N, C-alpha and C positions, 0 to 999 in steps of 0.2 A: 586552357582549363581542361582537366581531363575527362576522357571520353568515359572509364571505367572504373568505379572504385569496389570495394569489398568492404563490408560490414562487419566486423569482428565482434560482433552480438548477436542480443537475441531477442523478441519480444519488443514492447514499448519504445525503446528507442531506435532499435532496428528498422520499423515498421516507420517511426518520424523522420531517420537520414533518406528511406528511399525515399517519402513524398518530395523532399525537396532535391534528390539529386531528378527525378523523373520530371519535376518543372524545370530543371536545368538542364536536361536533355543528357543528362550522364547515365549512361548502364549500370546497373548495381550489380554485386555478387553476394548472396548468402550463405552463411555458414551455419550447422546445425550439427545437433547430437540426434543420436539415434531417437531418444524421446521426442524431439522438435520436429519429428522428418514431416509433418503435415503442419507446422505450425505457420501461422498467419504471415510472419517475414518472411519465410519460404515461400509461401504463395506468390507475395507481390514483387521478390525479387525477380530480374532476369534470369539469372544462373543462380543455383545453390549446390556447394559441396558439402558431404557427410564429413564430420570430423573425428567421431569415436561415441561410446557409449554413454547413457546421460550423464554421468558424475563428470562436472565442468572440471576435474581436475585432468581427465581421458577427454575433452572433448575444447572446450570453450578456452582453457588455459593453458593449451599444448601449442606454442611459440611455432614449435616446426610444422607442426598442421596448417598451421594460419599461413604462416609464408609460402606453403608450399603452393596450397591451395589459390593463393595470390598469381604466384607465377605462370598457373596452370590456367588460369583461366585470362590470364594478362591483364589482372587489375593494376592500373599505375598508381593506386594510392590505399591505403586503409584507413577508415573510420572507425576508431576504439568504441563508440558509445562512452557507457559510464559502466563501471564496475569494471569485474573482470580484468583484463590487461591494459584498461586506460590509462593507469596510472604506473605503468610496469615499464620502469627504467630498461628493462633487458629486452622487451619487445619491442620498444622505440629502437633500441642499439639495431636488432636483429633486423627491422625494417630497413632503417639505413645501410646496412651493410648488403642488405639484396637489391638495394636502387628500388627501392620502394617508398613513397611519399607515406610520413605518417602525420594523419591531420591532427597535429595538436603539437605541443610545445618541443622544445629539441631536449634532448637526453639530459642535457645539463640544469636544465627548469626543473624537469621532474627527479632527478637525483636531490638538487638544492629542498625542494620541497617534499621529498618521500617522507623523512624523519620530522616527526614533530619536534624534537629537540633540538636539532640541526637545522630547519627551519627559524625556529626563534630565534635563535644565534644570530642567523642571517638578518632578521627584521630588527633586531636590536641595534647592530650594527646600522641598518637601513634609516634608524629612527623612529621605526612604527612602533607605538605605543603595545608591552604586553603585560599580560596575566602574572602576579606575582607567583611563584614557583618553581621548582625543582626541575631541571631539563638534564642533569647530567647522565654521563654513562655506566656509572657505578649502580648495580641494580640489587644488591643487597638487600634482603625485605628489612632488615635492623635497621639500612640505614633511611630506607624510603620511610618507614615507620617514625624514624626518627625525623625528618623533614617535614612530612605532615605535621607534627607537633608543631614545629617551628613556625610552620607558614600559618597554623592554627584551623580548627577545625568551624564549618565543612571542608574539606576538601575534594578535589575530582582527581582519581586515578586514571587516563588517558594511554589508548596504544600509542607509543610512538610512530606505527607505522600505520596506523587507523585509518576510520573514517564511517560514515553511515551508522554512527552511532554504536557502531560494534567495538567491542574492547572498552568499554567505557563504565566508571562505578562512580558512584557517589557517593561518599563516607560523612558522616555525621558526628559518629563517636569513635576514639582511638581502638575501643574493645571490637571494634567491626572491620579493622583496616586490614588486618592478617586474612581475613577470608574474603574479602573485596580482592584484596591483590590478588591473591590466586584465582580466584575466578577472571578476574581482568588476564591475568598473564594466560590462562588455557584457551580464552577467546581469542586474543592476540594470536596466538600460536595457529590455531586453526584456520582465522580466518587471512591472516596475512604473513603468516610463517615467521614470524617474528614476534617476542613475549617482551621485547623492549617497552617501558613503560615509562611518563611522567608525572609527575604531582603538582597540581595547581591549586591556589586559592579558587572557593565556590564563590561568585559573586551572587550576593543575595538578590531576589529578583530579576534576575537577568533576562535582557530580551537578546535573541541571535538575530542580526544583521549582516546580512553577507550583501557584495559591493560585484557586480559582472565587469570584469574586465576584458580587454581586448588588446591584443601588441599584433605587429606585423612585422616583417622584417625588413621593413624599411626605418625603423627606428620610430615610428608612431604607436602610440596606447593610450587608450582611454577607459572610461569609467561607463559603462550604460547601465546609472545608478542602481540603487539598493530593494534587495529583497529583506521582507519581516519575516523570518521561520523560526517565530518563537512558539509557535504552539506544536509541542512535540510531546509525545512518551518513549520511555528508554531511550532518551537523546537522539529518536527518530523522529524527522519530520513529518506532519499529520497533515496543514494548514501553511499552506504560503503565500503571501501576499506582496503589491508591490503597487505605488510606493510604500515605504514603510508608514504607519499612523503617526504621525505627529513628527513627523522629520523636519526640522527647520530646514532653509537654505544653507545656511552657514555651516549646520553639522554634517548635513550630505557634500557638502564640498569638501570639510576636511575628512569625512571617512574617505571620500571619493581620492581625493590626495593621496591618503595615507595608503590605499590598494594599489595606485597606480606607482607609489615609492615600492611596494611590493614586489610588485611586477618589475619594474625596471631592475629591482637589485639580482634578478635573476635572470634575465636577457629573455624574458617571456615573449614567449608567441603565439598568436590563436587565443581561444576560448577561455578564461580562466577563472575561478571565484574565492576571493577573500573574504574570509569569515571571521565577525569581530563577535567580542561578548560586549554588549551594551549594557553599563547602568544605569540606573534613574535618576544621577546625577548628572548625566552629559557624557562622560567618561565615557570610553570604548576600547579594547585589549584586541591585538591579533590573535588569534585562535589557531588558525591552518589555512591554507591555499589548496583548493581542489583543483587539481591541473588537466581537468577535463570538463568538457558540458555539464552542467548541472540537471538533474531530474526536472527542477522546480524551474527551468530557461524558460519556459512558454509565459508565465506573468510577465519577464522581464520584455519577449516580444510583444505581447497584447498591448502594452502600455508605451510602446517605441515605435509598435508598427514595421520591425524589422524580421528579416527570419536569420537566428542566429546560425541556422546549420550552412546557410549561402555564406555569411561571412567566413565560418571555417573552409569550406571548401574554396572560395576565393583565395584567404590567405594561405593556405597551404600551397597553391598553385602560383604564389609568389606573387600575387595584387597587393596594393596597399591598402590600408582600411578604406571601406567606401566611404564613411564623414569623419569628420575632425570632431573634435568635443563640442565645441560651440554650435554644433549644426544640430544635437544629440538634443530631445526636448523628450518630456513628460506629459503624456496624455491618456486623464482618466485614471480609474484603478481596477484592477486587476487580483483574482483569488482564484487559486489551484487547491483541490481537496484530491488526496490520494484514497481512490476507491483499492481495497486489499480485499483480498479472499483470507478472512481472519474473524474469530467470533469474540468478539468485544465483552462478553458475558462471559467468556473465560479464558482471562487474563489476555485477549489476544492472539489465541492459539493460532496460527495458519491453519487453512483448511485445504483441502486438496479436493477434486473431483471433476467433473464434467459440466459444464457450463449448460444445463440442459436449457436454460431460455436466458437469453440476455438483452436487453431492450435498454440503451442508453436514452438520453434525452437527443432531440431533434439540434443540430448544429446549425448555428448562421453567425450573424455579425457579434452577438453577446456570448454565445455559449461554443464552446471548443472540447472535443474528448479526442484525446490521443492513447491509444492503445494497441497491444499487440494480440488481443483475443478474440474472437469471433464466437456467436453460438457454437454450439458442440464440438467447439475446443476444451482442453483440459487444463486443470492447473494444476502442474507437478509438485511433488514435493522436493524436488530435485534444485528448483530455482524460488526466487524470489517470489511471492503470491500476489505481486501487483496486477489487479483488472484492468485499471486504467487511471491515467489523469482527469481531473473534471476542470475545467478553466473556465471562469465567467470575466466579465469586463462592461464597466460602463464608464461615460465620461460627464461632467458636468459639475456642477455646484451640488454637493451631497453625491459623489458617484461611488463613495465606497459603501454608503447606505443601500444603493440602489445594486451594486452589485452585490452584496450580500443577498439582497432579496431575491438575485437571479439565482444565485447559486441554494436558495432552498429551494426554489421552485424546480432548478434541474434536479438536483438531490430526487424531490419527491417523484419525480420521473421516470426513475432509474426502476429497472426491475431486472432481480437476478434471480437465476434460480439454480440449484446444484449444487454451490459451495456455503457454507455462511460467510458473511459480509458485513462491512463497516457501514454499511448507506446510513443505517437509522441512528447510527453512533453519531457520525460526520452532522447529521440534520441537528442535532440535538447539541453538536458543538459549535455549531454557525449560529444557532438561535440562542444560545447561553447568552445572557447579560454581561459577561466580561468581553465576551469577544465582540459583542453588538457595541460595547463601548468604548474599544480596543484597550480595554486593561490589560496589555498580554505583559507575558514572560513566561519562562520556560516551564514554571512549574502549573500553570493555568489548568491542565486536565486536572493534576491531582489534586488540588484545592478546591477544583467543582465540581467533585465527584459525587456529590447529593444531588446536583443539576442533572450529570452527563448520563448518573445510572440510578434513576428514579426506582422507587418500591413498584414493582407490578400492579397494574390497574386491573379491573375485570374488565374482559373485553368489552367493545360496544355491541349491541344487538345488530347495528347494520351489517358488521362483519359477518355474523353466523347468518343474516339475510342474505348480502351478496353472493356468499359461498353456495347457499339453496337454490339462488336463483341461477346462478351459472350452471349448477347440476341440470337444472330444467333447460335451460336452453341450449345445452350441450346435446341432452336426449332429442329436442326435439330437432337440432341441426341433423343428428345420425339418422334420424327417420327421415327426413326429406332426402338425404344422399341414398339411403337404400330405396327409397322409392324411384330417384331418378334412374337406379341401376335396373329394377325389375321389370318384367314383364308386364306387370298389372298396376303402374304407378298411381293411378288414384283408389288405391285400394286402403280402406279405412284402417286397416292392421298397420300401416305407415305412420299413422299418426299419432301422435304422443300428447294429445289437448285433454287428457282424462276424461273422455265424453263416458258417460253414465245414462242410462235410460229411466228416466224421472228422479233424477238422483245428482249429487256436487260429489265428484272424483276426490277423496281425500287422502294423502300418504305423509308418513313422517322421514325426514332425512336428516341424519345425527353424524354431529361430526364433534372432535373431540381437541383441545387445547391445552396442554399438561394433563392436568390432574381434572380439568372441567370436560363435562360433556354436556351439549346441546341438543335439543330435537325441536327442529322446525316443522311444523306439521303447515302441509300444502294443501289450501284448497283449490280446486283450476277453474278460471274463468274464461268466458269467449276471449277475451281481451289480454290476461294476464293470470295472474297469480294471487292467492291470499295466501300469507304467509304470520303464523302464530306463532311468537314465541315467548316464554315467560308471562304470560294471560296477556301478553298486546299482539294486537294483527297489523299489520301493514299490506297494502296494495301494491302490487308489484309488476313491470314490466322491465321487457329492454332487447338490446339488441348485441349481439356478442359474434366477432370473428374467429378465424381457426385459429389465431393467436390469444387468446383469451381476451381481449381488449373487448369491454364492456360500456355500453350507452344503457344508462338506469334511470328509470321513474321510480323512486320507494316514496309509496305516500305523497305522489305530486311534487316531490324536491329530486331534481335531475344530479345525475352522479355520474363522474366517470371511474369506473376499475377496473383492474385486470385481475383474472383467476389464473393460473398456469396448474394443471396436474400432473404431477409426477408419482408414479403408481397410486398408493392410497392417501399422498399427500396432496393439500389445497393452496397454494400458495395464493395468498388474497391480497393483492394491494387496493390499499382504496386511502384517500383523505393522505396522500403523503406518507404514510404508514404499511409496514409488510407484518402478515400474522400465517403462520403455519399450521393450518390446519390436517387433521387426520379424517377422511371419510370413513366413518364405522359402519361396516357391513352387518348387520345383527345376525343376517345367518351364517357369518364367517367366524369363526371363532380358534383364533391362534394362542398358541401356549405363549407363557409368561416366563421369562428366564431373566436371568442375570448372573453376575459374579457372585463368587461365595463371598459371604459378612468377612469384611478383613482385607478383602485382596484389591490391590492398586492399580490400576490399568494404564496403558501408555495413552495419553490423551490425542496425539497425532504418530504419525510415522518416524521413527527418530534414529540415533545411534545414542547408546548408554558410553558417556564418557568418564564419568567419575561412580564410584559407589562412596557414599559419604558415611552412611554408618553400617557398622559391621551385622554379620548376621546375629541372631541372640542377643543384642542391646537392647535393652530399654530406653525409650525414647518419651517425650513429652510430648503435645499435638503442636505440629508447625514445624517439629524438627526436619531438617533435610533429609531422604533416606538416597537420595542418588540423582544424579542430572544426566539429562538427555540435551544431545543436540539436533535440533530441527531447523531448516531454513537457516543455517550459518547463525542461530541463537541460542542462548542456554536457556533450558525450563528444568526448575528445580522440581523434582516430586516429594511432597511432604509427608509428614505423620499426619492422616487425617483426625486422629485424636492419641490422648496418651494410648502405649500399649508398647509390645514385642514384637520386634523384625525377627521372624521366624526364618525367613531365607530370602535370596535373591534367585529370579529365576534366569537373569541376565549376566554376563560380564561385560568389562569393561571392552569397545571395541564393536558390543555384539550389535546387530540391527534389528527393530521393534517394528511390528505393525500397529497400527490404530488399534486400539482395543486390547490387546495384548496384557496380559498380565503380568508385571514387573516383579512383585515381592509376594511372598506371604508373610501377612503381617496380622498380629492377634492383638485384638482392643484389648485393654483393661477396663474389667467391667465396674461402675462406679458402684461405691459403697453406700 
C-alpha cells in the first residue's frame, strides 16, 4: 500500500479522499491555488503545495506543476478526484511517465471513453444498447441540422468531450437548432477545449440511471448496483438516490451486466460509472461512461457499507477487488442532496461570499455531510459553488419514505448565512408529491415549477416575534457580559430588564422584509416579554447561545429557532424555513439609490463571451443582448422590455463585477 499520495483536486472531494487516506494510515499532500491558500483541504492534509493563481488553467489544470509537486513531496500516487484533470489522458500519461501511480483507469480506457462519439462506436461493437443519433466526425452545421431533422425532434445536442451537464442543449424545434448549436459549441470549447458535438434523439420522460462499476488489474469487474440521478436542472444532478425506485431484479441485472460489458470493452481498472437513459417502457440506452469517482458515490457507499475511495487505493496499489459480485448486497435506501451557493429565485445563479454562519445537521448513522468548507471560508467565483453533499440513509420496509423524511429534517436543520443557497428549494423538492411518490424523470423540476416556486405568502407572525425576542435576548446577554467586566457588576445600569418606577417599559422594534415593514411592540415583564404585532399579543421568553440558537416559549408553545446577525440583516431560521429580515433603526436614514432606468447589471461576477445584439438595435422583450460566462456556465442577459440597445459597456473577453452596468438600454414607452 502507498505511504503517501497527492490529491490533485480541491474542495469536498479532496477532503473526502483525505478522510479515507488518514484512516488507512496514508499521508496526504494537498495542492492549492492562491485563492485556496486557507481552504479546508489544505488545512486537513499533512502537506500542501502552491500551484499558482486562482484561475484553474493556471493552477489545478497545470499538469507539469502537479507532477513536480508529487516528486518534490515524495508522493507515490496521485488521486485526481472528479473534475479538473480526473479524465484527462495527458495527465494520466504524465503520471505514468514520471513513475507515479494514477489512481484511476489506464490511459487507454480514458482515451476510449473520452469522446462520446467514439465511445458509442465501441459500445455498439460490445453490444451495449445505444440511443438513436448522429455520432459522426463531420461537424458542418448544415449537416448536423439535417441529421436532427432525420432523427426527429426533440433532440439533444451534446459535447463529445463533455460531462457534468455542460455543453448540452435540448432542442424542440428546427428553428431553434442553429442558436442552440452555437451556444453548445461555445460552452464545449470553453469547458473542454473541444467543440465537437453529437446529436441524439431525446427520450420522452427519461430517467437517468447509472451503474457503479469497479475493475482491477487481475481481470475482475463488478457492478455495485445503480443510482437514480433523474432529478436534474440544466442537465446537472440535484438529488441522487440508491437503489433506483421501482427497479426490478431482472432489470438491475441486465443494466449491471451491460455496464460490466462496457467496462470490459475498454480494459477498465478502478472506479467508473456507466450512465444510461431509461425509458418508461423498460428499455435503456448507453449515454456515457465517467472514468472517475462520481460526485454522488456516497449513496452507493451507504447502501453497500463500503468505502469506494479505499477500493480505489487498494486497486491502484495492485490488490484484487475486495469482494466478488455475489458477495455484494443492497441494504436500505440512501438519498443525496447537493447544497449549493446559488439563488433558485434568480435562475439558480451562483452566489459568492463568505460563509458568515454555517451549521450543518449533526452527523450519525443515518445522516452524513461531505463538505470542503467550514464557517468563515469563502465561496469563490473561480470554482464550483458547492457547499456540501447531504446524504441520508435508512433501512427496512418503507426505507425510501423514511430516508426522505430524514432528508427533510436534516435540511430543516441546515443554517447557512453569507451566500444565497438552495436549501429551501431542496426542501420543497424533497417534499413535492412527484418525488415522494417516485414519479421520476429528468423533467421533474420543470413540470413541478408551480410547487417548487410558489407565490410569495405573508410572513408568519412568529417570524417577526422570534426576530424581536432575539434582539431582546442579545441585549440582555450583552448587559450581563458588561457587568462581568465592570468594577461594579451589581450596578442596575447593566440590567436590560426594562425596569421603570410604577410603570411598564415599552419600546418598538422595527423589521423589514422586502417591501413589508412590521413594528413589534415590546412590553417588559419580570419573567419575559409581551410582544404585540398587528393587534395581537403573545407572551414570550427564551434562552439563546452565542451562535444565535434559541429555545423559545411563545404563548405556551415551545419552539427551537436560530437568529444570526450579519450587519443590519437578521437571518431567522424557524420551522424548517429561513427568512432574511432587516433591522430598521428609526434614528438612521440611509440614502436610497439604484441604477439608471433601463440599465442592466451583471447578476454575478463573470466574463463577457458574446455580444448578441448590436448597439443601436431595436429588440423585443426577452431578446438576448449578451452572454456572460460564470462558474463555467453561460448566462444570457435578455431585454427586460421592448426597446433599443444604445450601447454595450464591455467588450467580448472583459471581466465584469457583480452589479456592474452591462449595457445602456432605452425602454420603448408604451402607447
